[in-house]
C-alpha positions as CSV (number, residue, x, y, z in Angstrom):
1,M,-10.1,-0.7,16.8
2,R,-7.4,-3.2,16.1
3,Q,-5.5,-2.7,12.8
4,L,-4.0,-5.8,11.0
5,L,-1.6,-4.9,8.2
6,I,-0.7,-7.5,5.6
7,L,2.7,-7.0,3.9
8,S,5.3,-8.8,1.8
9,G,8.9,-7.9,1.1
10,K,8.3,-8.2,-2.6
11,G,5.5,-8.2,-5.1
12,G,3.7,-11.3,-6.3
13,T,3.6,-13.3,-3.1
14,G,-0.2,-13.3,-2.9
15,K,-0.5,-10.6,-0.3
16,T,-3.7,-9.1,-1.7
17,T,-5.2,-12.6,-2.3
18,I,-4.8,-13.3,1.4
19,A,-6.0,-9.8,2.4
20,S,-9.2,-10.3,0.4
21,A,-9.8,-13.7,2.0
22,F,-9.3,-12.2,5.5
23,I,-11.8,-9.5,4.7
24,K,-14.4,-12.0,3.7
25,L,-13.7,-14.4,6.6
26,A,-13.9,-11.5,9.1
27,N,-16.9,-9.9,7.5
28,A,-14.7,-6.8,8.0
29,K,-16.5,-3.5,8.6
30,A,-13.3,-1.5,7.8
31,Y,-10.5,-2.2,5.3
32,A,-8.1,-0.4,3.1
33,D,-5.8,-0.9,0.2
34,C,-2.6,1.1,0.8
35,D,-0.8,-0.2,-2.3
36,V,-1.4,3.2,-3.9
37,D,1.0,2.6,-6.8
38,A,-1.0,-0.4,-8.0
39,P,-4.2,-0.8,-6.0
40,N,-6.3,-3.8,-7.0
41,L,-8.3,-4.8,-3.9
42,H,-11.3,-2.9,-5.3
43,L,-11.5,-5.4,-8.1
44,I,-12.6,-8.1,-5.6
45,A,-14.5,-5.9,-3.2
46,E,-18.3,-6.0,-3.8
47,W,-19.8,-2.5,-3.8
48,K,-23.0,-1.5,-5.4
49,T,-22.5,2.2,-4.8
50,K,-19.9,4.5,-6.4
51,P,-17.0,5.7,-4.3
52,Q,-16.6,9.3,-3.1
53,K,-13.6,10.6,-5.1
54,T,-11.4,13.4,-4.1
55,H,-8.2,14.8,-5.5
56,Y,-5.0,14.3,-3.5
57,Y,-2.6,17.3,-3.6
58,G,1.0,16.4,-3.1
59,L,4.0,18.7,-3.2
60,P,3.6,22.0,-5.2
61,K,4.9,22.3,-8.7
62,A,6.3,25.4,-10.5
63,Q,4.2,27.2,-13.1
64,I,5.3,30.0,-15.4
65,N,3.1,33.0,-16.3
66,N,4.4,33.7,-19.8
67,E,2.6,37.0,-19.9
68,L,5.0,38.2,-17.2
69,C,8.1,36.3,-18.3
70,I,10.9,38.4,-19.7
71,Q,12.9,35.3,-20.8
72,C,15.9,36.2,-18.7
73,D,16.8,32.5,-18.5
74,Q,17.5,32.6,-14.8
75,C,15.0,29.9,-14.0
76,R,16.4,27.4,-16.6
77,Q,20.0,28.1,-15.6
78,N,19.4,27.5,-12.0
79,C,17.1,24.4,-12.3
80,Q,19.0,21.4,-11.0
81,F,16.5,19.0,-12.5
82,D,16.4,20.2,-16.1
83,A,12.7,20.7,-15.8
84,I,12.6,23.9,-17.8
85,S,12.7,24.1,-21.5
86,I,12.2,26.7,-24.2
87,V,9.8,25.9,-27.0
88,G,9.0,29.3,-28.3
89,K,8.3,30.2,-24.7
90,Y,9.5,28.9,-21.3
91,K,7.8,25.7,-20.1
92,I,8.1,23.6,-17.0
93,E,7.7,19.8,-17.3
94,P,5.6,18.8,-14.3
95,F,6.9,15.2,-14.2
96,T,10.5,16.5,-13.9
97,C,9.9,19.4,-11.6
98,E,10.7,18.4,-8.0
99,G,9.0,21.4,-6.4
100,C,12.1,22.9,-4.9
101,G,11.1,26.5,-5.6
102,V,14.5,27.8,-6.8
103,C,13.0,29.0,-10.1
104,E,10.4,31.0,-8.2
105,Y,13.2,32.5,-5.9
106,V,15.5,33.6,-8.8
107,C,12.8,35.0,-11.1
108,P,13.2,38.9,-11.1
109,V,9.7,39.6,-12.3
110,K,7.8,37.1,-10.1
111,A,6.6,35.2,-13.2
112,I,6.9,31.8,-11.5
113,A,4.6,30.5,-8.7
114,M,4.4,27.3,-6.8
115,V,0.9,25.8,-7.2
116,P,-0.8,22.8,-5.7
117,S,-0.3,19.6,-7.8
118,V,-2.9,16.9,-8.2
119,D,-0.8,13.8,-7.5
120,G,-3.5,11.2,-7.1
121,E,-7.1,10.4,-6.3
122,L,-8.6,9.1,-3.1
123,W,-11.6,6.7,-3.3
124,L,-13.8,6.1,-0.3
125,Y,-16.5,3.5,-0.4
126,S,-18.9,3.6,2.5
127,D,-22.4,2.7,3.6
128,K,-24.0,2.5,7.0
129,E,-21.9,-0.5,8.1
130,I,-18.8,-0.9,6.0
131,V,-16.0,1.4,4.8
132,F,-13.3,0.7,2.2
133,S,-10.6,3.3,1.6
134,T,-8.1,3.2,-1.3
135,A,-6.3,5.5,-3.7
136,Q,-4.4,5.7,-7.0
137,L,-1.1,7.7,-7.1
138,R,-0.5,9.7,-10.2
139,M,2.3,8.3,-12.4
140,G,5.6,10.0,-11.6
141,S,4.6,11.3,-8.2
142,G,7.0,10.8,-5.3
143,T,4.5,11.3,-2.5
144,S,3.2,7.7,-2.0
145,G,3.8,7.7,1.7
146,L,1.7,10.8,2.2
147,L,-1.1,9.4,0.1
148,V,-1.1,6.1,2.2
149,T,-1.5,8.2,5.3
150,E,-4.6,9.9,3.7
151,V,-6.0,6.5,2.8
152,K,-5.8,5.3,6.4
153,K,-7.2,8.6,7.7
154,G,-10.2,8.2,5.4
155,M,-10.8,4.6,6.7
156,I,-10.5,5.6,10.3
157,S,-12.8,8.6,10.0
158,K,-15.7,6.4,8.8
159,A,-15.0,3.2,10.8
160,V,-16.9,4.2,13.8
161,G,-17.5,1.2,16.1
162,A,-15.5,-1.2,14.0
163,Q,-13.5,-3.7,16.1
164,M,-11.0,-4.5,13.5
165,A,-9.5,-3.0,10.3
166,I,-7.7,-5.1,7.7
167,I,-5.1,-3.2,5.6
168,D,-3.5,-4.4,2.4
169,G,-0.1,-2.8,2.3
170,S,2.5,-2.2,-0.5
171,P,5.3,-4.6,-1.4
172,G,8.9,-3.6,-0.5
173,I,10.1,-1.6,2.4
174,G,9.8,2.0,1.1
175,C,7.8,5.0,2.0
176,P,4.3,3.6,1.5
177,V,5.1,0.6,3.7
178,I,6.5,2.8,6.4
179,A,3.4,4.9,6.3
180,S,1.2,1.8,6.4
181,L,3.0,0.5,9.5
182,S,2.4,3.6,11.5
183,G,-0.3,3.0,14.2
184,V,-1.1,-0.7,13.3
185,D,-1.3,-3.3,16.0
186,M,0.0,-6.3,14.0
187,V,1.7,-7.2,10.8
188,L,1.2,-10.5,8.9
189,I,4.1,-11.0,6.5
190,V,3.4,-13.2,3.5
191,A,6.6,-14.9,2.4
192,E,7.3,-17.1,-0.6
193,P,9.9,-19.9,-0.6
194,S,12.4,-18.4,-3.0
195,L,15.8,-16.9,-2.4
196,S,14.6,-13.4,-3.2
197,G,11.4,-14.1,-1.1
198,I,13.5,-15.1,1.9
199,S,15.8,-12.0,1.6
200,D,12.9,-9.6,1.2
201,M,11.0,-11.3,4.1
202,K,13.9,-10.6,6.4
203,R,14.0,-7.0,5.2
204,I,10.4,-6.4,6.0
205,I,10.7,-8.1,9.4
206,N,13.5,-5.7,10.3
207,T,11.5,-2.7,9.1
208,A,8.4,-3.7,11.1
209,A,10.6,-4.4,14.2
210,I,11.7,-0.8,14.2
211,F,8.1,0.2,14.9
212,G,7.8,-2.4,17.7
213,T,4.9,-3.9,15.9
214,K,3.7,-7.5,16.6
215,I,4.7,-9.8,13.7
216,A,3.5,-13.1,12.3
217,I,4.7,-15.0,9.2
218,C,2.9,-17.3,6.7
219,I,4.1,-18.9,3.5
220,N,2.3,-18.8,0.2
221,K,3.0,-21.4,-2.5
222,Y,5.0,-23.4,0.0
223,D,5.1,-26.5,-2.1
224,T,7.0,-24.8,-4.9
225,N,10.2,-25.2,-2.9
226,L,10.0,-27.3,0.2
227,E,13.6,-26.8,1.2
228,N,13.2,-23.0,1.3
229,T,9.9,-23.4,3.1
230,E,11.7,-25.3,5.9
231,K,14.4,-22.6,6.0
232,I,11.7,-20.0,6.6
233,E,10.0,-22.0,9.3
234,E,13.4,-22.6,11.0
235,F,14.2,-18.9,10.8
236,C,10.9,-18.1,12.5
237,K,11.7,-20.6,15.3
238,K,15.2,-19.1,15.9
239,Q,13.8,-15.5,15.9
240,D,10.9,-16.5,18.1
241,L,8.4,-15.2,15.5
242,P,4.9,-16.7,15.3
243,F,4.5,-18.9,12.2
244,V,0.8,-19.1,11.4
245,G,0.7,-21.5,8.4
246,R,1.3,-22.5,4.8
247,M,-0.7,-22.1,1.6
248,P,-0.1,-24.3,-1.4
249,F,0.3,-23.2,-5.0
250,D,-3.3,-23.4,-6.3
251,F,-4.5,-23.0,-9.9
252,D,-8.0,-22.6,-8.5
253,A,-6.9,-19.5,-6.7
254,V,-5.9,-17.9,-10.0
255,K,-9.3,-18.8,-11.4
256,A,-11.1,-17.3,-8.4
257,V,-9.2,-14.0,-8.5
258,N,-9.7,-13.7,-12.3
259,S,-13.4,-14.1,-11.7
260,G,-13.5,-11.3,-9.1
261,K,-13.8,-13.7,-6.2
262,T,-11.7,-14.5,-3.1
263,I,-10.2,-17.9,-2.4
264,V,-12.7,-18.5,0.4
265,D,-15.7,-18.0,-2.0
266,I,-14.9,-21.4,-3.7
267,N,-13.9,-24.8,-2.4
268,C,-10.1,-25.0,-3.1
269,A,-6.9,-26.0,-1.3
270,S,-5.6,-22.5,-0.8
271,G,-9.0,-21.4,0.6
272,R,-9.0,-24.1,3.2
273,A,-5.4,-23.3,4.2
274,V,-6.0,-19.6,4.5
275,K,-8.8,-20.2,7.0
276,E,-6.4,-21.8,9.4
277,I,-3.9,-18.9,8.9
278,Y,-6.8,-16.5,9.5
279,D,-7.8,-18.2,12.8
280,K,-4.2,-18.2,14.2
281,T,-3.6,-14.6,13.1
282,I,-6.8,-13.2,14.6
283,G,-6.0,-15.1,17.8
284,L,-2.6,-13.3,18.0
285,L,-4.2,-10.0,17.2
286,F,-6.7,-10.2,20.0
287,E,-4.6,-12.3,22.4
288,N,-4.9,-9.7,25.2
289,G,-8.6,-10.4,25.4
290,E,-10.1,-7.6,23.4
291,N,-13.0,-8.7,21.2
């Protein structure tokens, strides 16, 4: 199964809009939303069945058994994150606790234990033919990369016989993006023609190159700054990176997304443009002859 990951160096470039269009054009049998901090691909995906939901356990957190606690204050004095307070009794703030285990180690009466923490929820939609995997990270959790890995595992476990998987990644270049990149065959980077867009595009190109992953570039909202659009295309030529097309700024795209549709569900300029981008991208993904 070939895996196509769609990324952007920053938020707001239209990455999910393009990913949802690709899913519809490919009639994809396997896809995933790995933007676990703010997943929204499920708002466009059409599912009549409810997802299978499971808790995601991240790093353990400390808990105090106040029946055993002798209030010696060793835990609070040794906590480097100020996660322990006294409000009549000792209390550990779960959002502040980093799970280091020092408090458990210094407690003389073993009143503190490290327990599994629910840091998110995994959602797996599946039927006989199609699988869609996504998740929502709990606010304040720092284990987004691990959760992304679980999202991909869920998709792969159910995608038996699928020829291709389309993955909507996270913006930026942090842990969730790195976890998304692992094991994929190709990355389509969605750029926007702004100074920050160009800078972040270059950062995500460098990140993807570390993995030795095949890369292609497209530009969304190209007509908002034609000068920067030309700079992006020239950069691709100099770096010998495949450039697969432009999409215009399109008010009809906004209307489609707000209606829970993809841009290829309606007749609009961005929908027509994304079809050409899709054809070129899939051609690169399967250029070795696999189909």
